[in-house]
N, CA, C and O atoms as a GROMACS GRO file, in nm:
protein
  416
    1TRP      N    1  -0.300  -0.418  -2.191
    1TRP     CA    2  -0.320  -0.348  -2.064
    1TRP      C    3  -0.446  -0.263  -2.072
    1TRP      O    4  -0.472  -0.196  -2.172
    2GLN      N    5  -0.523  -0.266  -1.963
    2GLN     CA    6  -0.641  -0.180  -1.953
    2GLN      C    7  -0.602  -0.058  -1.870
    2GLN      O    8  -0.551  -0.072  -1.759
    3ASP      N    9  -0.626   0.059  -1.923
    3ASP     CA   10  -0.596   0.184  -1.854
    3ASP      C   11  -0.716   0.219  -1.766
    3ASP      O   12  -0.817   0.271  -1.815
    4VAL      N   13  -0.705   0.191  -1.637
    4VAL     CA   14  -0.818   0.204  -1.543
    4VAL      C   15  -0.869   0.347  -1.534
    4VAL      O   16  -0.990   0.369  -1.530
    5LEU      N   17  -0.778   0.445  -1.531
    5LEU     CA   18  -0.817   0.585  -1.515
    5LEU      C   19  -0.814   0.665  -1.644
    5LEU      O   20  -0.864   0.778  -1.648
    6GLY      N   21  -0.757   0.609  -1.749
    6GLY     CA   22  -0.744   0.682  -1.874
    6GLY      C   23  -0.625   0.775  -1.878
    6GLY      O   24  -0.610   0.852  -1.973
    7SER      N   25  -0.539   0.768  -1.777
    7SER     CA   26  -0.422   0.857  -1.769
    7SER      C   27  -0.290   0.781  -1.768
    7SER      O   28  -0.184   0.842  -1.770
    8GLY      N   29  -0.297   0.648  -1.767
    8GLY     CA   30  -0.175   0.567  -1.759
    8GLY      C   31  -0.126   0.548  -1.617
    8GLY      O   32  -0.024   0.482  -1.596
    9ALA      N   33  -0.195   0.603  -1.518
    9ALA     CA   34  -0.150   0.596  -1.379
    9ALA      C   35  -0.178   0.460  -1.314
    9ALA      O   36  -0.104   0.418  -1.225
   10VAL      N   37  -0.284   0.393  -1.358
   10VAL     CA   38  -0.318   0.260  -1.305
   10VAL      C   39  -0.351   0.172  -1.425
   10VAL      O   40  -0.450   0.194  -1.494
   11LEU      N   41  -0.267   0.072  -1.448
   11LEU     CA   42  -0.285  -0.020  -1.560
   11LEU      C   43  -0.314  -0.159  -1.507
   11LEU      O   44  -0.254  -0.201  -1.408
   12LYS      N   45  -0.405  -0.232  -1.572
   12LYS     CA   46  -0.443  -0.366  -1.528
   12LYS      C   47  -0.438  -0.461  -1.646
   12LYS      O   48  -0.494  -0.433  -1.752
   13ARG      N   49  -0.370  -0.574  -1.628
   13ARG     CA   50  -0.364  -0.678  -1.731
   13ARG      C   51  -0.419  -0.807  -1.672
   13ARG      O   52  -0.366  -0.857  -1.572
   14THR      N   53  -0.523  -0.860  -1.729
   14THR     CA   54  -0.586  -0.982  -1.679
   14THR      C   55  -0.507  -1.104  -1.722
   14THR      O   56  -0.477  -1.123  -1.840
   15LEU      N   57  -0.472  -1.189  -1.623
   15LEU     CA   58  -0.403  -1.314  -1.649
   15LEU      C   59  -0.501  -1.431  -1.655
   15LEU      O   60  -0.483  -1.525  -1.733
   16ARG      N   61  -0.606  -1.424  -1.573
   16ARG     CA   62  -0.712  -1.524  -1.575
   16ARG      C   63  -0.845  -1.454  -1.555
   16ARG      O   64  -0.863  -1.379  -1.459
   17GLU      N   65  -0.937  -1.478  -1.646
   17GLU     CA   66  -1.070  -1.418  -1.635
   17GLU      C   67  -1.140  -1.466  -1.509
   17GLU      O   68  -1.120  -1.579  -1.464
   18GLY      N   69  -1.221  -1.380  -1.452
   18GLY     CA   70  -1.298  -1.415  -1.335
   18GLY      C   71  -1.427  -1.485  -1.371
   18GLY      O   72  -1.454  -1.511  -1.488
   19HIS      N   73  -1.504  -1.516  -1.271
   19HIS     CA   74  -1.633  -1.579  -1.290
   19HIS      C   75  -1.735  -1.499  -1.210
   19HIS      O   76  -1.707  -1.386  -1.170
   20GLY      N   77  -1.848  -1.553  -1.189
   20GLY     CA   78  -1.950  -1.479  -1.114
   20GLY      C   79  -2.035  -1.398  -1.208
   20GLY      O   80  -2.038  -1.275  -1.200
   21LYS      N   81  -2.102  -1.463  -1.296
   21LYS     CA   82  -2.187  -1.394  -1.393
   21LYS      C   83  -2.327  -1.378  -1.337
   21LYS      O   84  -2.378  -1.466  -1.268
   22LYS      N   85  -2.389  -1.267  -1.367
   22LYS     CA   86  -2.526  -1.240  -1.327
   22LYS      C   87  -2.595  -1.178  -1.448
   22LYS      O   88  -2.557  -1.070  -1.493
   23THR      N   89  -2.692  -1.244  -1.498
   23THR     CA   90  -2.766  -1.201  -1.618
   23THR      C   91  -2.671  -1.162  -1.732
   23THR      O   92  -2.691  -1.061  -1.800
   24GLY      N   93  -2.568  -1.246  -1.750
   24GLY     CA   94  -2.476  -1.224  -1.861
   24GLY      C   95  -2.368  -1.120  -1.837
   24GLY      O   96  -2.283  -1.101  -1.924
   25GLU      N   97  -2.368  -1.052  -1.724
   25GLU     CA   98  -2.267  -0.951  -1.695
   25GLU      C   99  -2.180  -0.996  -1.578
   25GLU      O  100  -2.229  -1.061  -1.485
   26GLU      N  101  -2.053  -0.960  -1.581
   26GLU     CA  102  -1.965  -0.992  -1.469
   26GLU      C  103  -2.006  -0.912  -1.347
   26GLU      O  104  -2.042  -0.795  -1.357
   27ILE      N  105  -1.999  -0.977  -1.233
   27ILE     CA  106  -2.028  -0.909  -1.108
   27ILE      C  107  -1.899  -0.845  -1.058
   27ILE      O  108  -1.798  -0.914  -1.042
   28ARG      N  109  -1.901  -0.718  -1.035
   28ARG     CA  110  -1.784  -0.645  -0.985
   28ARG      C  111  -1.822  -0.582  -0.852
   28ARG      O  112  -1.938  -0.549  -0.829
   29PRO      N  113  -1.724  -0.565  -0.762
   29PRO     CA  114  -1.757  -0.510  -0.630
   29PRO      C  115  -1.804  -0.365  -0.638
   29PRO      O  116  -1.755  -0.286  -0.719
   30GLU      N  117  -1.899  -0.334  -0.555
   30GLU     CA  118  -1.955  -0.199  -0.546
   30GLU      C  119  -1.889  -0.124  -0.430
   30GLU      O  120  -1.825  -0.184  -0.344
   31TYR      N  121  -1.907   0.006  -0.429
   31TYR     CA  122  -1.861   0.091  -0.320
   31TYR      C  123  -1.917   0.036  -0.188
   31TYR      O  124  -2.035   0.002  -0.179
   32LYS      N  125  -1.833   0.030  -0.086
   32LYS     CA  126  -1.866  -0.017   0.048
   32LYS      C  127  -1.874  -0.168   0.063
   32LYS      O  128  -1.900  -0.218   0.173
   33GLN      N  129  -1.853  -0.244  -0.045
   33GLN     CA  130  -1.848  -0.388  -0.034
   33GLN      C  131  -1.708  -0.431   0.006
   33GLN      O  132  -1.610  -0.362  -0.025
   34PHE      N  133  -1.698  -0.543   0.076
   34PHE     CA  134  -1.569  -0.597   0.116
   34PHE      C  135  -1.518  -0.695   0.010
   34PHE      O  136  -1.595  -0.773  -0.046
   35VAL      N  137  -1.389  -0.689  -0.015
   35VAL     CA  138  -1.324  -0.782  -0.107
   35VAL      C  139  -1.203  -0.843  -0.038
   35VAL      O  140  -1.147  -0.786   0.056
   36ARG      N  141  -1.164  -0.960  -0.086
   36ARG     CA  142  -1.044  -1.027  -0.035
   36ARG      C  143  -0.952  -1.049  -0.154
   36ARG      O  144  -0.992  -1.107  -0.254
   37VAL      N  145  -0.828  -1.001  -0.141
   37VAL     CA  146  -0.732  -1.015  -0.250
   37VAL      C  147  -0.595  -1.055  -0.196
   37VAL      O  148  -0.554  -1.014  -0.087
   38HIS      N  149  -0.526  -1.136  -0.274
   38HIS     CA  150  -0.386  -1.162  -0.249
   38HIS      C  151  -0.307  -1.057  -0.325
   38HIS      O  152  -0.346  -1.018  -0.435
   39ILE      N  153  -0.198  -1.012  -0.268
   39ILE     CA  154  -0.117  -0.907  -0.331
   39ILE      C  155   0.030  -0.946  -0.325
   39ILE      O  156   0.080  -0.991  -0.222
   40ILE      N  157   0.099  -0.928  -0.437
   40ILE     CA  158   0.244  -0.931  -0.440
   40ILE      C  159   0.285  -0.794  -0.491
   40ILE      O  160   0.264  -0.763  -0.608
   41GLY      N  161   0.344  -0.712  -0.403
   41GLY     CA  162   0.386  -0.577  -0.441
   41GLY      C  163   0.534  -0.574  -0.467
   41GLY      O  164   0.614  -0.617  -0.384
   42LYS      N  165   0.574  -0.522  -0.584
   42LYS     CA  166   0.714  -0.512  -0.623
   42LYS      C  167   0.746  -0.371  -0.667
   42LYS      O  168   0.662  -0.301  -0.723
   43VAL      N  169   0.868  -0.328  -0.641
   43VAL     CA  170   0.919  -0.203  -0.695
   43VAL      C  171   0.956  -0.231  -0.840
   43VAL      O  172   1.038  -0.318  -0.867
   44GLN      N  173   0.896  -0.158  -0.933
   44GLN     CA  174   0.914  -0.188  -1.074
   44GLN      C  175   1.060  -0.182  -1.118
   44GLN      O  176   1.105  -0.268  -1.193
   45GLU      N  177   1.133  -0.082  -1.072
   45GLU     CA  178   1.272  -0.063  -1.117
   45GLU      C  179   1.365  -0.173  -1.068
   45GLU      O  180   1.457  -0.212  -1.140
   46THR      N  181   1.343  -0.224  -0.946
   46THR     CA  182   1.437  -0.320  -0.888
   46THR      C  183   1.381  -0.462  -0.878
   46THR      O  184   1.457  -0.558  -0.866
   47GLY      N  185   1.250  -0.476  -0.884
   47GLY     CA  186   1.188  -0.606  -0.866
   47GLY      C  187   1.180  -0.649  -0.720
   47GLY      O  188   1.135  -0.760  -0.691
   48LYS      N  189   1.222  -0.562  -0.629
   48LYS     CA  190   1.219  -0.594  -0.487
   48LYS      C  191   1.074  -0.608  -0.439
   48LYS      O  192   0.992  -0.520  -0.461
   49VAL      N  193   1.045  -0.721  -0.372
   49VAL     CA  194   0.912  -0.746  -0.319
   49VAL      C  195   0.899  -0.677  -0.184
   49VAL      O  196   0.982  -0.697  -0.095
   50PHE      N  197   0.794  -0.594  -0.169
   50PHE     CA  198   0.773  -0.527  -0.040
   50PHE      C  199   0.650  -0.580   0.032
   50PHE      O  200   0.632  -0.554   0.151
   51ILE      N  201   0.565  -0.654  -0.038
   51ILE     CA  202   0.452  -0.722   0.026
   51ILE      C  203   0.418  -0.845  -0.057
   51ILE      O  204   0.416  -0.841  -0.180
   52ASP      N  205   0.391  -0.956   0.013
   52ASP     CA  206   0.350  -1.079  -0.054
   52ASP      C  207   0.259  -1.156   0.041
   52ASP      O  208   0.306  -1.224   0.132
   53THR      N  209   0.130  -1.146   0.019
   53THR     CA  210   0.035  -1.210   0.110
   53THR      C  211   0.034  -1.362   0.095
   53THR      O  212  -0.021  -1.432   0.179
   54TYR      N  213   0.095  -1.413  -0.012
   54TYR     CA  214   0.104  -1.558  -0.028
   54TYR      C  215   0.209  -1.619   0.064
   54TYR      O  216   0.194  -1.733   0.107
   55THR      N  217   0.314  -1.544   0.097
   55THR     CA  218   0.426  -1.600   0.174
   55THR      C  219   0.452  -1.531   0.307
   55THR      O  220   0.516  -1.590   0.394
   56GLN      N  221   0.406  -1.408   0.326
   56GLN     CA  222   0.436  -1.333   0.448
   56GLN      C  223   0.322  -1.341   0.549
   56GLN      O  224   0.207  -1.362   0.512
   57GLY      N  225   0.356  -1.325   0.675
   57GLY     CA  226   0.254  -1.319   0.781
   57GLY      C  227   0.173  -1.446   0.788
   57GLY      O  228   0.228  -1.556   0.785
   58ASP      N  229   0.042  -1.431   0.798
   58ASP     CA  230  -0.046  -1.548   0.811
   58ASP      C  231  -0.087  -1.607   0.676
   58ASP      O  232  -0.169  -1.698   0.671
   59LYS      N  233  -0.029  -1.556   0.566
   59LYS     CA  234  -0.049  -1.608   0.430
   59LYS      C  235  -0.196  -1.603   0.387
   59LYS      O  236  -0.241  -1.686   0.307
   60GLN      N  237  -0.268  -1.506   0.439
   60GLN     CA  238  -0.409  -1.489   0.405
   60GLN      C  239  -0.427  -1.367   0.315
   60GLN      O  240  -0.346  -1.274   0.320
   61PRO      N  241  -0.531  -1.367   0.233
   61PRO     CA  242  -0.558  -1.248   0.151
   61PRO      C  243  -0.591  -1.128   0.240
   61PRO      O  244  -0.633  -1.144   0.355
   62ILE      N  245  -0.571  -1.010   0.186
   62ILE     CA  246  -0.609  -0.887   0.255
   62ILE      C  247  -0.757  -0.863   0.230
   62ILE      O  248  -0.803  -0.874   0.116
   63CYS      N  249  -0.831  -0.831   0.334
   63CYS     CA  250  -0.973  -0.800   0.322
   63CYS      C  251  -0.989  -0.650   0.345
   63CYS      O  252  -0.943  -0.597   0.446
   64PHE      N  253  -1.054  -0.582   0.252
   64PHE     CA  254  -1.074  -0.438   0.267
   64PHE      C  255  -1.205  -0.396   0.205
   64PHE      O  256  -1.262  -0.467   0.122
   65GLU      N  257  -1.252  -0.281   0.245
   65GLU     CA  258  -1.377  -0.225   0.196
   65GLU      C  259  -1.348  -0.132   0.078
   65GLU      O  260  -1.264  -0.043   0.088
   66ILE      N  261  -1.418  -0.153  -0.031
   66ILE     CA  262  -1.401  -0.066  -0.148
   66ILE      C  263  -1.440   0.077  -0.108
   66ILE      O  264  -1.552   0.101  -0.062
   67GLY      N  265  -1.348   0.171  -0.127
   67GLY     CA  266  -1.374   0.310  -0.095
   67GLY      C  267  -1.322   0.354   0.040
   67GLY      O  268  -1.324   0.473   0.070
   68ASP      N  269  -1.276   0.261   0.124
   68ASP     CA  270  -1.229   0.296   0.258
   68ASP      C  271  -1.085   0.347   0.251
   68ASP      O  272  -0.991   0.268   0.240
   69MET      N  273  -1.068   0.477   0.257
   69MET     CA  274  -0.935   0.535   0.252
   69MET      C  275  -0.881   0.570   0.391
   69MET      O  276  -0.774   0.629   0.404
   70ILE      N  277  -0.956   0.533   0.495
   70ILE     CA  278  -0.912   0.562   0.631
   70ILE      C  279  -0.811   0.456   0.678
   70ILE      O  280  -0.702   0.490   0.724
   71LEU      N  281  -0.847   0.329   0.666
   71LEU     CA  282  -0.757   0.223   0.711
   71LEU      C  283  -0.637   0.207   0.619
   71LEU      O  284  -0.528   0.173   0.665
   72GLN      N  285  -0.655   0.232   0.492
   72GLN     CA  286  -0.548   0.223   0.392
   72GLN      C  287  -0.472   0.092   0.399
   72GLN      O  288  -0.349   0.092   0.406
   73LEU      N  289  -0.546  -0.019   0.398
   73LEU     CA  290  -0.483  -0.151   0.396
   73LEU      C  291  -0.415  -0.178   0.262
   73LEU      O  292  -0.319  -0.256   0.255
   74VAL      N  293  -0.465  -0.114   0.157
   74VAL     CA  294  -0.403  -0.124   0.025
   74VAL      C  295  -0.392   0.016  -0.032
   74VAL      O  296  -0.462   0.108   0.012
   75ASP      N  297  -0.304   0.033  -0.130
   75ASP     CA  298  -0.291   0.166  -0.191
   75ASP      C  299  -0.411   0.194  -0.281
   75ASP      O  300  -0.487   0.105  -0.316
   76HIS      N  301  -0.425   0.319  -0.316
   76HIS     CA  302  -0.541   0.366  -0.393
   76HIS      C  303  -0.548   0.296  -0.530
   76HIS      O  304  -0.657   0.263  -0.577
   77GLY      N  305  -0.434   0.274  -0.593
   77GLY     CA  306  -0.432   0.209  -0.724
   77GLY      C  307  -0.484   0.067  -0.719
   77GLY      O  308  -0.557   0.025  -0.808
   78VAL      N  309  -0.446  -0.008  -0.615
   78VAL     CA  310  -0.495  -0.145  -0.600
   78VAL      C  311  -0.646  -0.144  -0.577
   78VAL      O  312  -0.718  -0.229  -0.630
   79MET      N  313  -0.694  -0.050  -0.497
   79MET     CA  314  -0.838  -0.041  -0.473
   79MET      C  315  -0.913  -0.011  -0.603
   79MET      O  316  -1.019  -0.070  -0.628
   80LEU      N  317  -0.861   0.079  -0.684
   80LEU     CA  318  -0.925   0.111  -0.812
   80LEU      C  319  -0.927  -0.011  -0.904
   80LEU      O  320  -1.028  -0.038  -0.970
   81ALA      N  321  -0.817  -0.084  -0.908
   81ALA     CA  322  -0.812  -0.203  -0.992
   81ALA      C  323  -0.905  -0.312  -0.939
   81ALA      O  324  -0.972  -0.379  -1.018
   82ALA      N  325  -0.911  -0.329  -0.807
   82ALA     CA  326  -1.001  -0.429  -0.748
   82ALA      C  327  -1.146  -0.399  -0.783
   82ALA      O  328  -1.225  -0.491  -0.804
   83ARG      N  329  -1.180  -0.274  -0.791
   83ARG     CA  330  -1.316  -0.232  -0.825
   83ARG      C  331  -1.352  -0.275  -0.968
   83ARG      O  332  -1.470  -0.290  -1.001
   84MET      N  333  -1.250  -0.294  -1.051
   84MET     CA  334  -1.271  -0.332  -1.191
   84MET      C  335  -1.261  -0.483  -1.214
   84MET      O  336  -1.275  -0.529  -1.327
   85MET      N  337  -1.236  -0.560  -1.109
   85MET     CA  338  -1.214  -0.704  -1.123
   85MET      C  339  -1.341  -0.784  -1.097
   85MET      O  340  -1.428  -0.744  -1.020
   86ALA      N  341  -1.350  -0.898  -1.164
   86ALA     CA  342  -1.457  -0.993  -1.139
   86ALA      C  343  -1.407  -1.093  -1.035
   86ALA      O  344  -1.287  -1.113  -1.020
   87GLU      N  345  -1.500  -1.157  -0.965
   87GLU     CA  346  -1.463  -1.257  -0.865
   87GLU      C  347  -1.379  -1.366  -0.931
   87GLU      O  348  -1.414  -1.418  -1.036
   88GLY      N  349  -1.267  -1.399  -0.866
   88GLY     CA  350  -1.178  -1.503  -0.916
   88GLY      C  351  -1.078  -1.458  -1.020
   88GLY      O  352  -0.993  -1.536  -1.061
   89GLU      N  353  -1.085  -1.334  -1.063
   89GLU     CA  354  -0.992  -1.282  -1.165
   89GLU      C  355  -0.853  -1.269  -1.106
   89GLU      O  356  -0.836  -1.233  -0.989
   90ILE      N  357  -0.754  -1.299  -1.187
   90ILE     CA  358  -0.614  -1.278  -1.149
   90ILE      C  359  -0.556  -1.179  -1.248
   90ILE      O  360  -0.569  -1.197  -1.369
   91CYS      N  361  -0.492  -1.074  -1.196
   91CYS     CA  362  -0.437  -0.973  -1.285
   91CYS      C  363  -0.308  -0.915  -1.230
   91CYS      O  364  -0.274  -0.931  -1.112
   92VAL      N  365  -0.237  -0.848  -1.317
   92VAL     CA  366  -0.119  -0.770  -1.283
   92VAL      C  367  -0.162  -0.624  -1.288
   92VAL      O  368  -0.228  -0.582  -1.383
   93VAL      N  369  -0.124  -0.547  -1.187
   93VAL     CA  370  -0.158  -0.405  -1.182
   93VAL      C  371  -0.029  -0.324  -1.171
   93VAL      O  372   0.055  -0.352  -1.085
   94LYS      N  373  -0.014  -0.226  -1.258
   94LYS     CA  374   0.098  -0.131  -1.249
   94LYS      C  375   0.041   0.001  -1.203
   94LYS      O  376  -0.055   0.052  -1.260
   95VAL      N  377   0.102   0.057  -1.097
   95VAL     CA  378   0.051   0.178  -1.035
   95VAL      C  379   0.166   0.279  -1.021
   95VAL      O  380   0.273   0.244  -0.971
   96VAL      N  381   0.145   0.402  -1.065
   96VAL     CA  382   0.246   0.506  -1.045
   96VAL      C  383   0.251   0.543  -0.897
   96VAL      O  384   0.156   0.518  -0.823
   97ALA      N  385   0.361   0.600  -0.855
   97ALA     CA  386   0.386   0.626  -0.712
   97ALA      C  387   0.275   0.703  -0.642
   97ALA      O  388   0.241   0.672  -0.528
   98ARG      N  389   0.218   0.803  -0.708
   98ARG     CA  390   0.119   0.885  -0.639
   98ARG      C  391  -0.009   0.808  -0.607
   98ARG      O  392  -0.083   0.849  -0.517
   99TYR      N  393  -0.037   0.698  -0.677
   99TYR     CA  394  -0.152   0.614  -0.647
   99TYR      C  395  -0.112   0.489  -0.567
   99TYR      O  396  -0.195   0.402  -0.539
  100ALA      N  397   0.015   0.484  -0.531
  100ALA     CA  398   0.065   0.370  -0.454
  100ALA      C  399   0.112   0.418  -0.317
  100ALA      O  400   0.037   0.484  -0.245
  101TYR      N  401   0.232   0.386  -0.283
  101TYR     CA  402   0.284   0.419  -0.150
  101TYR      C  403   0.379   0.539  -0.152
  101TYR      O  404   0.447   0.565  -0.053
  102GLY      N  405   0.384   0.611  -0.264
  102GLY     CA  406   0.471   0.728  -0.274
  102GLY      C  407   0.605   0.693  -0.335
  102GLY      O  408   0.628   0.580  -0.377
  103GLU      N  409   0.691   0.791  -0.340
  103GLU     CA  410   0.821   0.776  -0.406
  103GLU      C  411   0.920   0.695  -0.324
  103GLU      O  412   1.015   0.640  -0.380
  104LYS      N  413   0.903   0.687  -0.194
  104LYS     CA  414   1.003   0.619  -0.109
  104LYS      C  415   0.969   0.475  -0.088
  104LYS      O  416   1.042   0.404  -0.019
   0.00000   0.00000   0.00000
């Protein structure tokens, strides 16, 4: 697990490495860039799925702007993890409640 913040609040485990290399370095999204991600959100204690973009609604990835906390299409922890991902990367992210949707 990679500790995104260094506090254990947002953890990221890569399942498949991304691509998109530029001069030997992975390209990662910058502040104000738009990204598209599929999300499966589960409550860790119960395993209950509360969001699944693969099966719910129009089955399309969520598109959001890195750093946009006004629309709040995704929780802060997912945005932080997305900022650390390379294009095409698949990962598991564990987020504590304060960086997610809260305790409820």
